[in-house]
C-alpha positions in Angstrom: 30.9 -65.1 -51.8 30.8 -61.8 -53.3 27.0 -62.0 -52.2 27.9 -62.3 -49.2 30.8 -59.6 -48.8 28.1 -57.3 -49.9 25.3 -58.3 -47.9 27.7 -58.1 -45.1 29.5 -54.5 -45.9 25.9 -53.3 -46.4 24.9 -54.8 -42.9 28.2 -52.8 -41.6 27.0 -49.7 -43.4 24.1 -49.6 -41.7 25.8 -49.7 -38.7 28.2 -47.0 -39.0 24.9 -45.0 -40.1 23.3 -45.6 -36.8 25.8 -45.3 -34.9 26.5 -41.7 -36.4 23.2 -40.5 -35.9 23.5 -41.6 -32.2 26.3 -39.7 -31.9 24.4 -36.6 -33.9 22.1 -37.1 -31.3 23.7 -37.2 -28.0 26.5 -34.3 -29.2 23.2 -31.6 -30.1 21.5 -32.9 -26.4 24.7 -32.3 -25.0 25.3 -29.0 -26.6 21.7 -27.4 -26.2 22.0 -28.8 -22.2 24.9 -27.5 -22.0 24.0 -24.4 -23.8 20.7 -23.8 -21.3 23.1 -24.4 -18.8 25.5 -21.7 -19.8 22.7 -19.4 -20.2 21.3 -20.0 -17.0 24.5 -19.4 -15.5 25.5 -16.2 -16.9 21.8 -14.3 -17.3 20.8 -12.3 -14.1 16.7 -11.7 -13.5 15.8 -7.6 -13.3 11.9 -6.1 -13.0 11.0 -9.9 -14.5 13.8 -10.1 -17.6 17.1 -12.2 -17.7 19.9 -10.1 -19.2 23.3 -10.5 -19.5 25.5 -9.0 -17.5 28.7 -8.9 -19.5 26.5 -7.7 -22.7 28.3 -4.5 -24.1 24.9 -2.4 -24.0 23.5 -3.6 -21.1 22.9 0.3 -19.2 20.7 1.0 -22.4 18.9 -1.9 -21.5 18.5 -1.1 -18.1 17.4 2.3 -19.5 14.7 1.1 -21.3 13.5 -1.2 -19.0 12.8 1.6 -15.8 11.8 4.7 -17.8 8.4 4.0 -17.5 8.2 3.9 -14.2 9.7 7.0 -13.3 7.4 9.6 -11.5 7.8 13.2 -10.5 6.8 14.3 -7.4 3.5 16.1 -7.2 3.1 19.2 -4.6 0.3 19.2 -1.9 -2.5 21.4 -3.4 -5.0 23.7 -2.0 -8.7 22.3 -2.8 -10.7 25.8 -3.1 -14.4 23.6 -2.7 -13.4 22.3 0.6 -10.8 24.4 2.0 -8.6 21.7 2.6 -5.4 20.1 1.4 -4.7 17.2 -0.6 -1.9 15.6 0.2 1.8 15.7 -1.4 3.4 13.1 -3.4 7.9 12.0 -3.4 9.0 11.6 -6.6 10.4 7.8 -7.4 13.4 7.4 -10.4 15.4 4.0 -10.5 19.1 4.8 -10.3 20.4 2.9 -13.8 23.7 2.9 -13.2 23.8 2.1 -9.6 21.8 -0.9 -10.9 23.9 -1.8 -13.5 26.5 -1.9 -11.2 24.6 -4.5 -8.8 23.8 -6.9 -12.5 27.0 -7.1 -12.4 28.4 -8.3 -9.4 25.0 -10.4 -8.8 25.2 -14.6 -9.7 23.4 -16.2 -12.3 20.8 -17.2 -11.6 20.1 -14.5 -9.1 16.7 -12.0 -9.2 18.3 -8.2 -9.1 16.2 -5.3 -7.1 16.2 -1.7 -8.5 17.8 0.5 -7.0 16.0 3.6 -6.9 15.4 6.9 -4.7 12.2 9.5 -3.8 12.4 13.2 -4.4 10.2 15.0 -2.3 7.9 17.4 -3.4 8.7 21.1 -2.8 5.2 22.0 -0.9 4.3 19.4 1.6 1.0 18.7 3.5 3.1 19.8 6.7 3.1 23.2 5.0 -0.8 23.4 5.6 -1.4 22.7 9.2 -4.0 24.9 9.7 -6.3 23.0 6.9 -7.8 20.1 7.3 -7.7 16.7 5.0 -10.7 15.0 3.2 -8.8 12.8 1.5 -5.1 11.1 0.0 -3.8 11.8 -3.3 -5.6 10.7 -6.5 -3.1 9.3 -8.1 -3.1 7.0 -5.0 -5.0 3.5 -6.0 -6.2 3.3 -2.3 -8.8 3.7 0.1 -8.6 4.5 4.4 -11.5 3.3 6.7 -11.9 5.3 9.5 -14.0 3.5 12.6 -14.4 6.7 14.9 -15.2 5.3 18.4 -16.7 6.3 21.5 -19.5 3.6 22.1 -20.7 0.5 20.3 -18.2 -2.0 21.8 -20.5 -5.3 21.0 -20.8 -3.9 17.1 -16.5 -2.9 17.7 -15.5 -6.5 18.7 -17.6 -7.8 15.2 -15.5 -5.6 13.2 -12.7 -6.0 14.1 -12.6 -9.8 13.5 -14.4 -9.0 9.8 -10.8 -6.9 9.6 -8.5 -10.1 11.2 -10.9 -12.7 8.7 -10.2 -10.3 5.6 -6.6 -9.2 6.7 -7.5 -5.6 6.4 -6.0 -2.6 8.4 -8.1 0.9 9.2 -7.5 3.8 11.3 -9.6 3.7 14.5 -10.2 7.5 15.9 -10.6 7.0 19.7 -12.4 9.2 22.4 -10.1 9.3 25.0 -12.5 8.3 27.6 -13.6 5.7 26.2 -9.8 4.3 25.4 -9.2 5.2 29.3 -12.3 2.3 29.8 -11.8 -0.3 27.9 -7.7 -0.9 28.0 -8.5 -4.2 26.2 -10.1 -3.2 22.9 -7.4 -0.7 22.6 -4.9 -3.1 22.9 -7.0 -5.7 20.4 -6.8 -2.9 18.2 -3.3 -2.5 18.0 -2.4 -6.2 17.8 -4.8 -5.9 14.7 -2.2 -3.6 13.3 -4.0 -0.7 13.4 -3.6 3.0 13.1 -4.7 5.3 15.8 -6.3 8.7 15.3 -7.4 11.4 18.3 -11.3 12.0 18.4 -11.2 14.3 21.6 -11.5 13.0 25.4 -15.1 13.5 26.3 -17.0 14.1 22.8 -17.8 17.1 23.2 -19.1 20.3 20.6 -15.6 21.8 20.5 -16.5 24.9 18.2 -18.0 26.1 21.4 -14.9 25.5 23.6 -12.3 28.0 23.6 -8.9 26.8 22.1 -7.4 26.0 25.6 -9.7 23.7 26.3 -9.8 21.9 23.3 -6.3 21.5 23.4 -6.8 20.3 27.0 -9.1 17.4 25.2 -6.9 16.7 22.6 -4.0 16.5 25.0 -5.7 13.8 27.3 -6.3 11.8 24.8 -3.2 11.4 23.3 -1.9 10.7 27.0 -4.4 8.0 27.1 -3.7 6.4 24.2 0.1 6.4 24.7 -0.4 5.1 28.1 -2.0 2.1 26.4 -0.2 1.6 23.5 2.9 3.5 23.3 2.0 5.0 20.2 2.1 9.3 19.3 -0.8 9.6 17.0 -0.3 12.2 14.3 -3.9 12.6 13.2 -6.7 14.4 14.5 -10.4 14.2 13.8 -13.0 16.7 15.2 -16.2 14.9 17.3 -19.4 16.0 15.1 -16.6 16.6 12.2 -17.0 20.4 12.9 -14.7 22.7 10.6 -13.8 25.5 12.5 -10.2 26.9 12.4 -9.9 27.3 16.3 -10.0 23.9 15.9 -7.7 22.9 13.4 -5.2 25.3 15.2 -5.4 23.6 18.7 -4.6 20.2 17.0 -1.7 21.6 14.9 -0.2 23.3 18.3 -0.2 19.9 19.7 1.5 18.2 16.4 -1.4 16.5 14.9 -3.0 17.5 11.6 -7.5 17.7 11.1 -8.6 14.3 9.2 -12.1 14.9 7.8 -13.8 12.7 5.0 -14.9 11.8 1.7 -17.5 9.0 2.3 -19.8 9.1 5.0 -21.6 6.2 5.4 -24.1 7.8 8.0 -24.7 4.4 10.0 -24.9 5.6 13.0 -28.3 7.0 11.8 -29.5 3.3 10.8 -30.2 3.7 7.4 -30.1 -0.1 6.5 -27.1 -1.9 5.3 -27.7 -2.0 1.5 -28.4 1.8 2.2 -24.9 1.9 3.6 -23.0 0.0 0.4 -24.5 1.7 -1.5 -23.7 5.6 -0.4 -19.8 3.8 -0.5 -19.3 1.5 -3.3 -21.2 3.2 -5.9 -18.9 6.3 -5.0 -15.5 5.4 -3.9 -12.7 6.7 -5.9 -8.6 6.9 -5.7 -7.6 8.4 -2.4 -10.7 7.7 -0.1 -11.4 8.6 3.1 -14.5 6.9 4.1 -16.2 7.0 7.8 -18.0 4.6 10.0 -18.7 3.7 12.9 -19.7 0.0 15.3 -23.2 0.4 14.8 -25.4 -2.7 14.5 -26.2 -2.1 10.8 -22.1 -1.9 10.0 -20.5 -5.0 10.1 -22.4 -6.6 7.4 -21.9 -3.2 5.2 -18.0 -4.0 6.1 -17.7 -6.8 4.6 -19.9 -5.5 1.3 -18.1 -2.4 1.2 -14.2 -4.4 1.7 -15.2 -6.8 -1.6 -16.5 -3.7 -3.6 -13.6 -1.9 -3.0 -11.2 -4.7 -3.9 -13.4 -5.4 -7.2 -12.8 -1.9 -8.2 -8.8 -2.6 -7.6 -8.5 -0.4 -4.5 -6.2 -0.9 -1.8 -7.6 -0.7 1.6 -4.9 1.4 4.0 -4.4 3.0 7.0 -4.8 6.7 7.2 -1.2 7.3 7.7 -0.4 5.0 5.1 -3.0 6.9 2.7 -1.4 10.2 3.4 2.4 9.2 3.1 4.2 11.1 1.0 6.0 7.7 -0.2 3.9 5.4 -2.8 6.1 4.3 -5.5 8.2 1.7 -4.5 5.5 0.2 -2.6 3.4 0.2 -5.5 6.1 -0.8 -7.9 7.6 -3.6 -5.2 6.1 -6.5 -7.4 7.4 -6.0 -10.6 11.2 -6.3 -8.7 10.3 -10.2 -8.6 8.8 -9.7 -12.7 4.9 -10.1 -11.3 
């Protein structure tokens, strides 16, 4: 009988131990999940980091996270080699106190976008109206494709298909007479989100013209493109790339800045696709402006130029984007989501 009670007591003890163990496990799971839920509910995401809005050192945490993103403004600079101007860049700074306020007011688990401000440079592109632009600011890891158009419609259509397929934008500098004769193509270019520039009205040698005649050429193209698209153009490129101050001045009188290029495909000479590609891809650099035309060899080269730019981590943008002083907010945008 004694043995019976001993065995029974042992079984009861084992049952109690097992029950205690189960309770301990259940409590641990409940505590852990509760802590995770509480933590998730309390924290917010800022620049890919989870922060507690109630942390006493929150402002210091934010300041440390954003200090490497501060950028000073960069003045527009005179380029002595090309007798041109290199565009300015706005400065960039994230406002720490405003970010802290946003973090404290955010719901748990929210992604908080930083509050920032830009500071204009002292010397800006607009301060140099009589100097042409050959490139964007070299701090930008971007390049712009420029297509001068006064002929080559069949190849232009092929190029537009490539731009659409590759989701790439470019700037089209139109001869005004061509624009009037090809309204559907002009509207197609606009529908694809492209940028427009002025390439004169009749493709003349402006170096041989007087200022009044040059202004008339530029004004007629402004009028033609605006009537077709509603766009007020900001950029001018002289036919044949003639570099004469009276041409720059005539364009400036009408509110346009002259844009040239840092890389030329010279595709109009039909040197072969491989030659075109090597001329550009081997020399790609930050801020480059690449000139091309709609020729039979350009579409094939265009695909490889786009590929080469992407391999070098260069973003393809329009001239308007490349010459804009605002750069850092868009550059940093992936960071807002923690990418």
